[in-house]
N, C-alpha and C positions, 0 to 999 in steps of 0.2 A: 280567505279562500285558499285551500291547500294546493300545492303544486301537483301537476299531473305526474303519475309514475312514468318512469322510462319505459318505452316499448320493448327495448332489448337490453339485456345485461350480458356481460361476458365473464365466464368463469373458467378455471383450469380443470380439465377432466381428471377425476381421481384415478381412473384406470390407465390412461396413456399419457397424461400431462399436456395434451393439446388444448388450445382455447376452444371453448364451446359457447355459442350464443344461445341464450334462452329467451323466449318470446313471452310477453305478457299475455296471459290467457283471458279470454272474454267470458268469464263465468259469473261475474257479479258486478252490479252497478254500485254496490256500497263501497265505503272507504275502509272497512275493517281489514280487508285482505287484498293483496295484489299478488296472485299466483303466477309463476313463470315456469315454463317447461321447454326443454330442447333435447336434441339427440346428438351426441358426438359422432364423428366419422367412424369411430371404432365400435359404435352401437350402444354405448352407455347412455342411459336416460338420465338427464340432469333436471332436478327440480329445485326451485327456490321460491320463497314468498316473503313479503313484508307485510306488516300490519299487526292486528290483534294477536297476542301470543298464543291463545288457545286455538284460534282459527288456523294460524300458521302451523302449529304442531299437528292438528288434525289433517291438514293437507299433506305435510311431509311424511306422516305415518301411514296414510291411506294407500291401498294398492293402486297401481296405475290405472287410470280411467274410471275409478269408482268414486272419486271425491266430488261432492257438490256442496254448495254453501246455501243455507236457508236461514231465515229469521224466524224465531218462534215467538 
């Protein structure tokens, strides 16, 4: 059984250098991708994901708010 992903991760903001906490998004019950998102105090949106390389790339390249994960 795989370990559960962390609910929060912390990164350094690329704009202002302050720490930003990103939260695990509840978008998929599958284990291929665990997407995270958060907003820095300076207003910069931070996104991160772990999992399947193609699903992660699609998430990070998608415009904000338009990404969904589906099985075909």
